[in-house]
All heavy atoms as TSV, in Angstrom:
chain	resi	resn	atom	element	x	y	z
A	1	MET	N	N	-19.320	-4.209	-3.593
A	1	MET	CA	C	-18.036	-4.038	-2.950
A	1	MET	C	C	-18.160	-2.944	-1.896
A	1	MET	O	O	-18.685	-1.887	-2.161
A	1	MET	CB	C	-16.997	-3.662	-4.003
A	1	MET	CG	C	-15.646	-3.470	-3.435
A	1	MET	SD	S	-14.296	-3.207	-4.604
A	1	MET	CE	C	-15.017	-3.345	-6.185
A	2	LYS	N	N	-17.668	-3.226	-0.703
A	2	LYS	CA	C	-17.750	-2.249	0.375
A	2	LYS	C	C	-16.508	-1.368	0.363
A	2	LYS	O	O	-15.387	-1.866	0.393
A	2	LYS	CB	C	-17.882	-2.960	1.715
A	2	LYS	CG	C	-19.159	-3.738	1.844
A	2	LYS	CD	C	-19.253	-4.344	3.211
A	2	LYS	CE	C	-20.566	-5.077	3.340
A	2	LYS	NZ	N	-20.763	-5.608	4.673
A	3	ASN	N	N	-16.719	-0.056	0.328
A	3	ASN	CA	C	-15.594	0.878	0.280
A	3	ASN	C	C	-14.705	0.796	1.514
A	3	ASN	O	O	-13.528	1.089	1.433
A	3	ASN	CB	C	-16.097	2.311	0.101
A	3	ASN	CG	C	-16.574	2.570	-1.307
A	3	ASN	OD1	O	-16.193	1.873	-2.220
A	3	ASN	ND2	N	-17.417	3.558	-1.482
A	4	GLU	N	N	-15.264	0.407	2.668
A	4	GLU	CA	C	-14.437	0.353	3.871
A	4	GLU	C	C	-13.417	-0.787	3.822
A	4	GLU	O	O	-12.524	-0.857	4.647
A	4	GLU	CB	C	-15.292	0.271	5.137
A	4	GLU	CG	C	-16.137	-0.972	5.253
A	4	GLU	CD	C	-17.543	-0.825	4.689
A	4	GLU	OE1	O	-17.850	0.181	4.034
A	4	GLU	OE2	O	-18.341	-1.743	4.902
A	5	LEU	N	N	-13.515	-1.673	2.851
A	5	LEU	CA	C	-12.563	-2.771	2.715
A	5	LEU	C	C	-11.414	-2.453	1.763
A	5	LEU	O	O	-10.434	-3.184	1.720
A	5	LEU	CB	C	-13.281	-4.034	2.223
A	5	LEU	CG	C	-14.363	-4.597	3.124
A	5	LEU	CD1	C	-15.020	-5.805	2.460
A	5	LEU	CD2	C	-13.808	-4.964	4.482
A	6	TYR	N	N	-11.557	-1.368	0.987
A	6	TYR	CA	C	-10.597	-1.074	-0.072
A	6	TYR	C	C	-10.164	0.388	-0.055
A	6	TYR	O	O	-10.908	1.270	0.333
A	6	TYR	CB	C	-11.206	-1.369	-1.450
A	6	TYR	CG	C	-11.536	-2.824	-1.633
A	6	TYR	CD1	C	-12.781	-3.329	-1.262
A	6	TYR	CD2	C	-10.598	-3.701	-2.155
A	6	TYR	CE1	C	-13.075	-4.666	-1.411
A	6	TYR	CE2	C	-10.883	-5.046	-2.308
A	6	TYR	CZ	C	-12.123	-5.527	-1.938
A	6	TYR	OH	O	-12.411	-6.855	-2.077
A	7	PHE	N	N	-8.926	0.608	-0.512
A	7	PHE	CA	C	-8.438	1.943	-0.833
A	7	PHE	C	C	-8.489	2.083	-2.344
A	7	PHE	O	O	-8.271	1.108	-3.073
A	7	PHE	CB	C	-6.968	2.124	-0.423
A	7	PHE	CG	C	-6.691	2.101	1.043
A	7	PHE	CD1	C	-5.925	1.090	1.596
A	7	PHE	CD2	C	-7.147	3.109	1.869
A	7	PHE	CE1	C	-5.624	1.073	2.944
A	7	PHE	CE2	C	-6.853	3.100	3.224
A	7	PHE	CZ	C	-6.088	2.086	3.763
A	8	ASN	N	N	-8.736	3.293	-2.832
A	8	ASN	CA	C	-8.457	3.595	-4.227
A	8	ASN	C	C	-7.144	4.388	-4.213
A	8	ASN	O	O	-6.622	4.700	-3.137
A	8	ASN	CB	C	-9.629	4.342	-4.898
A	8	ASN	CG	C	-9.892	5.695	-4.292
A	8	ASN	OD1	O	-8.965	6.413	-3.914
A	8	ASN	ND2	N	-11.152	6.069	-4.181
A	9	PRO	N	N	-6.557	4.689	-5.348
A	9	PRO	CA	C	-5.268	5.389	-5.328
A	9	PRO	C	C	-5.276	6.700	-4.525
A	9	PRO	O	O	-4.313	6.982	-3.802
A	9	PRO	CB	C	-4.972	5.626	-6.809
A	9	PRO	CG	C	-5.601	4.431	-7.476
A	9	PRO	CD	C	-6.896	4.245	-6.715
A	10	LYS	N	N	-6.346	7.473	-4.610
A	10	LYS	CA	C	-6.396	8.742	-3.870
A	10	LYS	C	C	-6.478	8.516	-2.362
A	10	LYS	O	O	-5.832	9.216	-1.591
A	10	LYS	CB	C	-7.587	9.597	-4.337
A	10	LYS	CG	C	-7.426	10.159	-5.715
A	10	LYS	CD	C	-6.423	11.284	-5.708
A	10	LYS	CE	C	-6.399	11.964	-7.060
A	10	LYS	NZ	N	-5.345	12.962	-7.133
A	11	THR	N	N	-7.279	7.534	-1.929
A	11	THR	CA	C	-7.391	7.295	-0.487
A	11	THR	C	C	-6.117	6.661	0.065
A	11	THR	O	O	-5.732	6.945	1.193
A	11	THR	CB	C	-8.628	6.435	-0.129
A	11	THR	OG1	O	-8.552	5.182	-0.807
A	11	THR	CG2	C	-9.913	7.157	-0.467
A	12	LEU	N	N	-5.429	5.846	-0.740
A	12	LEU	CA	C	-4.145	5.298	-0.305
A	12	LEU	C	C	-3.121	6.414	-0.136
A	12	LEU	O	O	-2.369	6.437	0.839
A	12	LEU	CB	C	-3.641	4.255	-1.297
A	12	LEU	CG	C	-2.379	3.508	-0.880
A	12	LEU	CD1	C	-2.633	2.612	0.318
A	12	LEU	CD2	C	-1.832	2.705	-2.031
A	13	GLU	N	N	-3.131	7.350	-1.065
A	13	GLU	CA	C	-2.232	8.499	-0.968
A	13	GLU	C	C	-2.541	9.321	0.284
A	13	GLU	O	O	-1.623	9.700	1.026
A	13	GLU	CB	C	-2.350	9.381	-2.207
A	13	GLU	CG	C	-1.448	10.600	-2.174
A	13	GLU	CD	C	-1.553	11.439	-3.429
A	13	GLU	OE1	O	-2.688	11.690	-3.901
A	13	GLU	OE2	O	-0.494	11.845	-3.938
A	14	ALA	N	N	-3.808	9.562	0.546
A	14	ALA	CA	C	-4.197	10.349	1.725
A	14	ALA	C	C	-3.845	9.630	3.023
A	14	ALA	O	O	-3.414	10.262	3.992
A	14	ALA	CB	C	-5.696	10.653	1.674
A	15	GLU	N	N	-4.007	8.324	3.044
A	15	GLU	CA	C	-3.772	7.542	4.270
A	15	GLU	C	C	-2.290	7.356	4.577
A	15	GLU	O	O	-1.868	7.458	5.719
A	15	GLU	CB	C	-4.452	6.180	4.137
A	15	GLU	CG	C	-4.400	5.326	5.372
A	15	GLU	CD	C	-5.357	5.755	6.466
A	15	GLU	OE1	O	-6.317	6.485	6.181
A	15	GLU	OE2	O	-5.125	5.341	7.612
A	16	PHE	N	N	-1.482	7.073	3.539
A	16	PHE	CA	C	-0.080	6.713	3.768
A	16	PHE	C	C	0.935	7.624	3.090
A	16	PHE	O	O	2.138	7.420	3.251
A	16	PHE	CB	C	0.164	5.267	3.307
A	16	PHE	CG	C	-0.597	4.267	4.114
A	16	PHE	CD1	C	-1.728	3.674	3.596
A	16	PHE	CD2	C	-0.205	3.926	5.397
A	16	PHE	CE1	C	-2.450	2.748	4.330
A	16	PHE	CE2	C	-0.908	3.013	6.154
A	16	PHE	CZ	C	-2.041	2.420	5.618
A	17	GLY	N	N	0.473	8.581	2.299
A	17	GLY	CA	C	1.396	9.508	1.654
A	17	GLY	C	C	2.144	8.919	0.472
A	17	GLY	O	O	3.169	9.461	0.063
A	18	ILE	N	N	1.652	7.825	-0.091
A	18	ILE	CA	C	2.276	7.226	-1.269
A	18	ILE	C	C	1.634	7.866	-2.493
A	18	ILE	O	O	0.461	7.649	-2.770
A	18	ILE	CB	C	2.081	5.694	-1.302
A	18	ILE	CG1	C	2.614	5.046	-0.028
A	18	ILE	CG2	C	2.756	5.108	-2.544
A	18	ILE	CD1	C	2.242	3.580	0.123
A	19	ALA	N	N	2.401	8.689	-3.193
A	19	ALA	CA	C	1.871	9.444	-4.331
A	19	ALA	C	C	1.260	8.514	-5.369
A	19	ALA	O	O	1.724	7.380	-5.567
A	19	ALA	CB	C	2.973	10.277	-4.968
A	20	VAL	N	N	0.231	8.992	-6.049
A	20	VAL	CA	C	-0.453	8.207	-7.074
A	20	VAL	C	C	0.542	7.748	-8.149
A	20	VAL	O	O	0.481	6.606	-8.609
A	20	VAL	CB	C	-1.635	9.002	-7.673
A	20	VAL	CG1	C	-2.247	8.292	-8.853
A	20	VAL	CG2	C	-2.693	9.260	-6.603
A	21	LYS	N	N	1.473	8.607	-8.533
A	21	LYS	CA	C	2.480	8.228	-9.540
A	21	LYS	C	C	3.403	7.138	-9.009
A	21	LYS	O	O	3.805	6.241	-9.753
A	21	LYS	CB	C	3.299	9.442	-9.973
A	21	LYS	CG	C	2.550	10.377	-10.896
A	21	LYS	CD	C	3.455	11.476	-11.403
A	21	LYS	CE	C	2.694	12.339	-12.391
A	21	LYS	NZ	N	3.568	13.334	-13.021
A	22	THR	N	N	3.748	7.199	-7.742
A	22	THR	CA	C	4.571	6.159	-7.134
A	22	THR	C	C	3.814	4.841	-7.088
A	22	THR	O	O	4.376	3.776	-7.364
A	22	THR	CB	C	5.016	6.578	-5.722
A	22	THR	OG1	O	5.735	7.817	-5.810
A	22	THR	CG2	C	5.892	5.524	-5.074
A	23	GLN	N	N	2.530	4.902	-6.782
A	23	GLN	CA	C	1.700	3.698	-6.790
A	23	GLN	C	C	1.712	3.054	-8.174
A	23	GLN	O	O	1.804	1.826	-8.285
A	23	GLN	CB	C	0.260	4.034	-6.406
A	23	GLN	CG	C	0.072	4.511	-4.990
A	23	GLN	CD	C	-1.344	4.971	-4.756
A	23	GLN	OE1	O	-2.303	4.322	-5.199
A	23	GLN	NE2	N	-1.508	6.082	-4.064
A	24	ALA	N	N	1.620	3.880	-9.212
A	24	ALA	CA	C	1.625	3.351	-10.581
A	24	ALA	C	C	2.940	2.618	-10.867
A	24	ALA	O	O	2.941	1.544	-11.479
A	24	ALA	CB	C	1.414	4.474	-11.586
A	25	LYS	N	N	4.056	3.175	-10.399
A	25	LYS	CA	C	5.354	2.508	-10.566
A	25	LYS	C	C	5.363	1.196	-9.799
A	25	LYS	O	O	5.807	0.173	-10.322
A	25	LYS	CB	C	6.481	3.417	-10.082
A	25	LYS	CG	C	7.858	2.791	-10.211
A	25	LYS	CD	C	8.928	3.677	-9.613
A	25	LYS	CE	C	10.321	3.124	-9.730
A	25	LYS	NZ	N	10.519	1.736	-9.460
A	26	TYR	N	N	4.884	1.202	-8.556
A	26	TYR	CA	C	4.836	-0.019	-7.746
A	26	TYR	C	C	3.957	-1.085	-8.403
A	26	TYR	O	O	4.292	-2.259	-8.369
A	26	TYR	CB	C	4.319	0.280	-6.346
A	26	TYR	CG	C	5.262	1.038	-5.441
A	26	TYR	CD1	C	4.821	1.528	-4.225
A	26	TYR	CD2	C	6.593	1.269	-5.775
A	26	TYR	CE1	C	5.662	2.205	-3.367
A	26	TYR	CE2	C	7.440	1.957	-4.936
A	26	TYR	CZ	C	6.974	2.426	-3.731
A	26	TYR	OH	O	7.813	3.100	-2.880
A	27	ARG	N	N	2.837	-0.656	-8.995
A	27	ARG	CA	C	1.977	-1.619	-9.693
A	27	ARG	C	C	2.696	-2.198	-10.907
A	27	ARG	O	O	2.666	-3.407	-11.143
A	27	ARG	CB	C	0.656	-0.968	-10.116
A	27	ARG	CG	C	-0.273	-0.681	-8.956
A	27	ARG	CD	C	-1.670	-0.305	-9.422
A	27	ARG	NE	N	-1.718	0.744	-10.415
A	27	ARG	CZ	C	-1.799	2.047	-10.140
A	27	ARG	NH1	N	-1.850	2.479	-8.889
A	27	ARG	NH2	N	-1.850	2.935	-11.118
A	28	HIS	N	N	3.342	-1.347	-11.671
A	28	HIS	CA	C	4.070	-1.789	-12.863
A	28	HIS	C	C	5.165	-2.782	-12.487
A	28	HIS	O	O	5.364	-3.790	-13.168
A	28	HIS	CB	C	4.671	-0.585	-13.592
A	28	HIS	CG	C	5.417	-0.966	-14.824
A	28	HIS	ND1	N	6.778	-1.185	-14.818
A	28	HIS	CD2	C	4.998	-1.195	-16.089
A	28	HIS	CE1	C	7.167	-1.512	-16.033
A	28	HIS	NE2	N	6.106	-1.530	-16.824
A	29	ASP	N	N	5.864	-2.505	-11.379
A	29	ASP	CA	C	6.948	-3.368	-10.900
A	29	ASP	C	C	6.435	-4.571	-10.108
A	29	ASP	O	O	7.233	-5.392	-9.663
A	29	ASP	CB	C	7.906	-2.576	-10.012
A	29	ASP	CG	C	8.629	-1.466	-10.752
A	29	ASP	OD1	O	8.658	-1.489	-12.002
A	29	ASP	OD2	O	9.164	-0.569	-10.078
A	30	LYS	N	N	5.105	-4.635	-9.918
A	30	LYS	CA	C	4.465	-5.688	-9.115
A	30	LYS	C	C	5.015	-5.710	-7.691
A	30	LYS	O	O	5.238	-6.756	-7.097
A	30	LYS	CB	C	4.595	-7.039	-9.802
A	30	LYS	CG	C	3.874	-7.057	-11.124
A	30	LYS	CD	C	3.836	-8.409	-11.746
A	30	LYS	CE	C	2.924	-8.293	-12.934
A	30	LYS	NZ	N	3.321	-8.827	-14.136
A	31	THR	N	N	5.223	-4.506	-7.153
A	31	THR	CA	C	5.727	-4.342	-5.797
A	31	THR	C	C	4.592	-4.288	-4.782
A	31	THR	O	O	4.758	-4.723	-3.650
A	31	THR	CB	C	6.557	-3.032	-5.710
A	31	THR	OG1	O	7.608	-3.115	-6.652
A	31	THR	CG2	C	7.119	-2.800	-4.341
A	32	ILE	N	N	3.461	-3.743	-5.177
A	32	ILE	CA	C	2.336	-3.522	-4.273
A	32	ILE	C	C	1.149	-4.396	-4.710
A	32	ILE	O	O	0.893	-4.522	-5.906
A	32	ILE	CB	C	1.956	-2.021	-4.251
A	32	ILE	CG1	C	1.052	-1.687	-3.080
A	32	ILE	CG2	C	1.369	-1.558	-5.560
A	32	ILE	CD1	C	0.878	-0.180	-2.855
A	33	PRO	N	N	0.443	-5.001	-3.754
A	33	PRO	CA	C	-0.716	-5.820	-4.126
A	33	PRO	C	C	-1.906	-4.931	-4.523
A	33	PRO	O	O	-2.206	-3.942	-3.843
A	33	PRO	CB	C	-1.021	-6.618	-2.859
A	33	PRO	CG	C	-0.457	-5.810	-1.741
A	33	PRO	CD	C	0.705	-5.057	-2.311
A	34	PHE	N	N	-2.573	-5.278	-5.626
A	34	PHE	CA	C	-3.702	-4.470	-6.093
A	34	PHE	C	C	-4.619	-5.316	-6.958
A	34	PHE	O	O	-4.253	-6.409	-7.398
A	34	PHE	CB	C	-3.213	-3.251	-6.887
A	34	PHE	CG	C	-2.622	-3.573	-8.230
A	34	PHE	CD1	C	-3.388	-3.457	-9.380
A	34	PHE	CD2	C	-1.314	-3.997	-8.353
A	34	PHE	CE1	C	-2.841	-3.749	-10.631
A	34	PHE	CE2	C	-0.759	-4.292	-9.585
A	34	PHE	CZ	C	-1.531	-4.165	-10.734
A	35	SER	N	N	-5.804	-4.787	-7.191
A	35	SER	CA	C	-6.755	-5.369	-8.133
A	35	SER	C	C	-7.109	-4.303	-9.152
A	35	SER	O	O	-7.138	-3.118	-8.833
A	35	SER	CB	C	-8.038	-5.811	-7.421
A	35	SER	OG	O	-7.765	-6.827	-6.502
A	36	LYS	N	N	-7.381	-4.745	-10.380
A	36	LYS	CA	C	-7.782	-3.817	-11.432
A	36	LYS	C	C	-9.024	-4.380	-12.092
A	36	LYS	O	O	-9.033	-5.521	-12.549
A	36	LYS	CB	C	-6.672	-3.636	-12.464
A	36	LYS	CG	C	-7.010	-2.611	-13.518
A	36	LYS	CD	C	-5.834	-2.352	-14.426
A	36	LYS	CE	C	-6.223	-1.286	-15.437
A	36	LYS	NZ	N	-5.143	-1.024	-16.381
A	37	ILE	N	N	-10.071	-3.574	-12.100
A	37	ILE	CA	C	-11.316	-3.939	-12.766
A	37	ILE	C	C	-11.583	-2.837	-13.784
A	37	ILE	O	O	-11.877	-1.697	-13.407
A	37	ILE	CB	C	-12.480	-4.077	-11.770
A	37	ILE	CG1	C	-12.143	-5.145	-10.731
A	37	ILE	CG2	C	-13.769	-4.398	-12.506
A	37	ILE	CD1	C	-13.112	-5.240	-9.595
A	38	GLY	N	N	-11.414	-3.164	-15.049
A	38	GLY	CA	C	-11.514	-2.137	-16.080
A	38	GLY	C	C	-10.403	-1.123	-15.863
A	38	GLY	O	O	-9.240	-1.476	-15.780
A	39	ALA	N	N	-10.785	0.133	-15.739
A	39	ALA	CA	C	-9.813	1.192	-15.504
A	39	ALA	C	C	-9.658	1.524	-14.020
A	39	ALA	O	O	-8.902	2.420	-13.662
A	39	ALA	CB	C	-10.241	2.447	-16.257
A	40	PHE	N	N	-10.352	0.794	-13.152
A	40	PHE	CA	C	-10.365	1.106	-11.725
A	40	PHE	C	C	-9.347	0.257	-10.961
A	40	PHE	O	O	-9.265	-0.954	-11.152
A	40	PHE	CB	C	-11.762	0.895	-11.134
A	40	PHE	CG	C	-12.786	1.802	-11.734
A	40	PHE	CD1	C	-13.607	1.360	-12.755
A	40	PHE	CD2	C	-12.922	3.116	-11.292
A	40	PHE	CE1	C	-14.551	2.197	-13.326
A	40	PHE	CE2	C	-13.855	3.957	-11.864
A	40	PHE	CZ	C	-14.671	3.497	-12.880
A	41	ILE	N	N	-8.598	0.919	-10.094
A	41	ILE	CA	C	-7.589	0.268	-9.260
A	41	ILE	C	C	-8.119	0.214	-7.836
A	41	ILE	O	O	-8.648	1.207	-7.312
A	41	ILE	CB	C	-6.261	1.063	-9.275
A	41	ILE	CG1	C	-5.712	1.190	-10.696
A	41	ILE	CG2	C	-5.236	0.451	-8.325
A	41	ILE	CD1	C	-5.278	-0.094	-11.334
A	42	PHE	N	N	-7.941	-0.939	-7.189
A	42	PHE	CA	C	-8.353	-1.113	-5.798
A	42	PHE	C	C	-7.217	-1.766	-5.023
A	42	PHE	O	O	-6.521	-2.643	-5.546
A	42	PHE	CB	C	-9.585	-2.027	-5.702
A	42	PHE	CG	C	-10.781	-1.485	-6.423
A	42	PHE	CD1	C	-11.078	-1.910	-7.703
A	42	PHE	CD2	C	-11.610	-0.556	-5.815
A	42	PHE	CE1	C	-12.184	-1.414	-8.374
A	42	PHE	CE2	C	-12.707	-0.050	-6.480
A	42	PHE	CZ	C	-13.000	-0.485	-7.763
A	43	TYR	N	N	-7.058	-1.327	-3.788
A	43	TYR	CA	C	-6.101	-1.932	-2.878
A	43	TYR	C	C	-6.885	-2.458	-1.679
A	43	TYR	O	O	-7.530	-1.678	-0.969
A	43	TYR	CB	C	-5.092	-0.896	-2.378
A	43	TYR	CG	C	-4.300	-0.221	-3.471
A	43	TYR	CD1	C	-4.645	1.044	-3.915
A	43	TYR	CD2	C	-3.198	-0.841	-4.035
A	43	TYR	CE1	C	-3.914	1.678	-4.904
A	43	TYR	CE2	C	-2.460	-0.214	-5.022
A	43	TYR	CZ	C	-2.823	1.047	-5.449
A	43	TYR	OH	O	-2.090	1.673	-6.425
A	44	LYS	N	N	-6.835	-3.751	-1.445
A	44	LYS	CA	C	-7.509	-4.327	-0.292
A	44	LYS	C	C	-6.749	-3.884	0.966
A	44	LYS	O	O	-5.526	-4.042	1.053
A	44	LYS	CB	C	-7.527	-5.850	-0.404
A	44	LYS	CG	C	-8.417	-6.518	0.592
A	44	LYS	CD	C	-8.498	-8.010	0.279
A	44	LYS	CE	C	-9.438	-8.695	1.227
A	44	LYS	NZ	N	-9.495	-10.136	0.939
A	45	LYS	N	N	-7.465	-3.283	1.905
A	45	LYS	CA	C	-6.813	-2.712	3.080
A	45	LYS	C	C	-5.962	-3.732	3.825
A	45	LYS	O	O	-4.834	-3.431	4.214
A	45	LYS	CB	C	-7.844	-2.086	4.015
A	45	LYS	CG	C	-8.413	-0.795	3.476
A	45	LYS	CD	C	-9.363	-0.141	4.458
A	45	LYS	CE	C	-9.856	1.188	3.915
A	45	LYS	NZ	N	-10.712	1.894	4.861
A	46	THR	N	N	-6.478	-4.945	4.020
A	46	THR	CA	C	-5.695	-5.946	4.753
A	46	THR	C	C	-4.406	-6.290	4.008
A	46	THR	O	O	-3.364	-6.486	4.644
A	46	THR	CB	C	-6.522	-7.220	5.016
A	46	THR	OG1	O	-7.018	-7.724	3.774
A	46	THR	CG2	C	-7.674	-6.946	5.963
A	47	ASP	N	N	-4.451	-6.330	2.671
A	47	ASP	CA	C	-3.234	-6.589	1.889
A	47	ASP	C	C	-2.222	-5.462	2.048
A	47	ASP	O	O	-1.013	-5.715	2.140
A	47	ASP	CB	C	-3.565	-6.760	0.408
A	47	ASP	CG	C	-4.316	-8.038	0.096
A	47	ASP	OD1	O	-4.354	-8.936	0.970
A	47	ASP	OD2	O	-4.871	-8.136	-1.015
A	48	ILE	N	N	-2.701	-4.234	2.062
A	48	ILE	CA	C	-1.800	-3.084	2.209
A	48	ILE	C	C	-1.147	-3.080	3.583
A	48	ILE	O	O	0.063	-2.870	3.706
A	48	ILE	CB	C	-2.540	-1.753	1.932
A	48	ILE	CG1	C	-2.990	-1.695	0.467
A	48	ILE	CG2	C	-1.665	-0.547	2.291
A	48	ILE	CD1	C	-1.862	-1.781	-0.554
A	49	TYR	N	N	-1.926	-3.345	4.634
A	49	TYR	CA	C	-1.348	-3.394	5.983
A	49	TYR	C	C	-0.304	-4.512	6.076
A	49	TYR	O	O	0.767	-4.317	6.678
A	49	TYR	CB	C	-2.437	-3.566	7.040
A	49	TYR	CG	C	-3.342	-2.358	7.175
A	49	TYR	CD1	C	-4.720	-2.492	7.118
A	49	TYR	CD2	C	-2.823	-1.084	7.360
A	49	TYR	CE1	C	-5.557	-1.388	7.237
A	49	TYR	CE2	C	-3.645	0.022	7.481
A	49	TYR	CZ	C	-5.013	-0.134	7.414
A	49	TYR	OH	O	-5.839	0.958	7.531
A	50	GLU	N	N	-0.560	-5.665	5.487
A	50	GLU	CA	C	0.411	-6.762	5.480
A	50	GLU	C	C	1.658	-6.370	4.689
A	50	GLU	O	O	2.782	-6.676	5.091
A	50	GLU	CB	C	-0.199	-8.027	4.885
A	50	GLU	CG	C	-1.198	-8.705	5.793
A	50	GLU	CD	C	-1.868	-9.904	5.137
A	50	GLU	OE1	O	-1.375	-10.387	4.081
A	50	GLU	OE2	O	-2.900	-10.355	5.668
A	51	TRP	N	N	1.456	-5.694	3.555
A	51	TRP	CA	C	2.576	-5.246	2.722
A	51	TRP	C	C	3.456	-4.277	3.503
A	51	TRP	O	O	4.685	-4.391	3.489
A	51	TRP	CB	C	2.021	-4.609	1.445
A	51	TRP	CG	C	3.050	-4.043	0.518
A	51	TRP	CD1	C	3.938	-4.727	-0.257
A	51	TRP	CD2	C	3.291	-2.657	0.268
A	51	TRP	NE1	N	4.712	-3.852	-0.983
A	51	TRP	CE2	C	4.338	-2.576	-0.679
A	51	TRP	CE3	C	2.726	-1.477	0.743
A	51	TRP	CZ2	C	4.822	-1.360	-1.151
A	51	TRP	CZ3	C	3.208	-0.269	0.264
A	51	TRP	CH2	C	4.251	-0.220	-0.663
A	52	ILE	N	N	2.826	-3.349	4.208
A	52	ILE	CA	C	3.584	-2.387	5.017
A	52	ILE	C	C	4.328	-3.120	6.130
A	52	ILE	O	O	5.517	-2.869	6.364
A	52	ILE	CB	C	2.653	-1.291	5.565
A	52	ILE	CG1	C	2.205	-0.385	4.420
A	52	ILE	CG2	C	3.344	-0.487	6.672
A	52	ILE	CD1	C	1.112	0.585	4.775
A	53	ASP	N	N	3.653	-4.034	6.808
A	53	ASP	CA	C	4.301	-4.806	7.875
A	53	ASP	C	C	5.486	-5.613	7.348
A	53	ASP	O	O	6.489	-5.775	8.047
A	53	ASP	CB	C	3.301	-5.754	8.548
A	53	ASP	CG	C	2.335	-5.035	9.470
A	53	ASP	OD1	O	2.589	-3.862	9.827
A	53	ASP	OD2	O	1.313	-5.648	9.831
A	54	SER	N	N	5.398	-6.096	6.118
A	54	SER	CA	C	6.482	-6.899	5.554
A	54	SER	C	C	7.736	-6.059	5.281
A	54	SER	O	O	8.806	-6.618	5.062
A	54	SER	CB	C	6.030	-7.593	4.269
A	54	SER	OG	O	5.948	-6.677	3.192
A	55	HIS	N	N	7.602	-4.743	5.307
A	55	HIS	CA	C	8.731	-3.850	5.073
A	55	HIS	C	C	9.257	-3.241	6.371
A	55	HIS	O	O	10.025	-2.284	6.353
A	55	HIS	CB	C	8.338	-2.738	4.082
A	55	HIS	CG	C	8.154	-3.261	2.701
A	55	HIS	ND1	N	6.995	-3.841	2.272
A	55	HIS	CD2	C	9.000	-3.333	1.660
A	55	HIS	CE1	C	7.128	-4.227	1.028
A	55	HIS	NE2	N	8.336	-3.937	0.626
A	56	PHE	N	N	8.866	-3.824	7.488
A	56	PHE	CA	C	9.300	-3.328	8.796
A	56	PHE	C	C	10.805	-3.508	8.956
A	56	PHE	O	O	11.355	-4.556	8.633
A	56	PHE	CB	C	8.567	-4.086	9.911
A	56	PHE	CG	C	9.015	-3.704	11.292
A	56	PHE	CD1	C	8.619	-2.503	11.850
A	56	PHE	CD2	C	9.835	-4.538	12.019
A	56	PHE	CE1	C	9.025	-2.144	13.113
A	56	PHE	CE2	C	10.249	-4.190	13.288
A	56	PHE	CZ	C	9.852	-2.996	13.843
A	57	VAL	N	N	11.451	-2.465	9.422
A	57	VAL	CA	C	12.881	-2.516	9.703
A	57	VAL	C	C	13.027	-2.399	11.214
A	57	VAL	O	O	12.666	-1.377	11.801
A	57	VAL	CB	C	13.628	-1.368	8.996
A	57	VAL	CG1	C	15.111	-1.406	9.355
A	57	VAL	CG2	C	13.423	-1.444	7.499
A	58	GLY	N	N	13.522	-3.432	11.834
A	58	GLY	CA	C	13.674	-3.464	13.276
A	58	GLY	C	C	14.825	-2.610	13.761
A	58	GLY	O	O	15.624	-2.100	12.977
A	59	THR	N	N	14.931	-2.516	15.064
A	59	THR	CA	C	15.986	-1.712	15.677
A	59	THR	C	C	16.980	-2.578	16.432
A	59	THR	O	O	17.668	-2.107	17.306
A	59	THR	CB	C	15.380	-0.670	16.624
A	59	THR	OG1	O	14.614	-1.358	17.622
A	59	THR	CG2	C	14.529	0.328	15.887
A	60	GLN	N	N	17.044	-3.848	16.090
A	60	GLN	CA	C	17.970	-4.765	16.758
A	60	GLN	C	C	19.388	-4.256	16.596
A	60	GLN	O	O	19.816	-3.847	15.525
A	60	GLN	CB	C	17.847	-6.157	16.156
A	60	GLN	CG	C	18.659	-7.189	16.888
A	60	GLN	CD	C	18.425	-8.575	16.327
A	60	GLN	OE1	O	17.950	-8.728	15.205
A	60	GLN	NE2	N	18.766	-9.577	17.084
A	61	GLY	N	N	20.147	-4.260	17.701
A	61	GLY	CA	C	21.514	-3.822	17.660
A	61	GLY	C	C	21.706	-2.327	17.892
A	61	GLY	O	O	22.812	-1.848	17.969
A	62	VAL	N	N	20.603	-1.584	18.022
A	62	VAL	CA	C	20.702	-0.153	18.285
A	62	VAL	C	C	20.834	0.037	19.783
A	62	VAL	O	O	20.126	-0.597	20.571
A	62	VAL	CB	C	19.449	0.597	17.751
A	62	VAL	CG1	C	19.490	2.062	18.137
A	62	VAL	CG2	C	19.372	0.440	16.248
A	63	ALA	N	N	21.717	0.908	20.200
A	63	ALA	CA	C	21.943	1.157	21.624
A	63	ALA	C	C	20.669	1.675	22.280
A	63	ALA	O	O	19.979	2.517	21.725
A	63	ALA	CB	C	23.073	2.168	21.804
A	64	GLN	N	N	20.360	1.131	23.433
A	64	GLN	CA	C	19.206	1.577	24.216
A	64	GLN	C	C	19.680	2.556	25.278
A	64	GLN	O	O	20.699	2.341	25.907
A	64	GLN	CB	C	18.534	0.355	24.889
A	64	GLN	CG	C	18.037	-0.668	23.915
A	64	GLN	CD	C	16.853	-0.190	23.091
A	64	GLN	OE1	O	15.977	0.490	23.612
A	64	GLN	NE2	N	16.834	-0.527	21.824
A	65	TRP	N	N	18.952	3.612	25.488
A	65	TRP	CA	C	19.321	4.609	26.511
A	65	TRP	C	C	18.655	4.307	27.789
A	65	TRP	O	O	17.668	4.004	28.068
A	65	TRP	CB	C	18.947	6.017	26.038
A	65	TRP	CG	C	19.716	6.407	24.823
A	65	TRP	CD1	C	19.258	6.389	23.552
A	65	TRP	CD2	C	21.075	6.818	24.716
A	65	TRP	NE1	N	20.223	6.773	22.676
A	65	TRP	CE2	C	21.363	7.053	23.374
A	65	TRP	CE3	C	22.082	7.015	25.643
A	65	TRP	CZ2	C	22.595	7.466	22.936
A	65	TRP	CZ3	C	23.306	7.427	25.190
A	65	TRP	CH2	C	23.565	7.659	23.852
């Protein structure tokens, strides 16, 4: 497995500021995509970027200056 393809909980926290405890809640709620092998948690980077994009809130209807 290539590390450049995956985040672990600590690297996800460092990259996006999502606390490890919050990640655990998201995993429990099946909110965030992840893989678990034994005791190890992995987040596929492309899945995380898609997950973040799926939560995009647009600015439609906001006044433009």
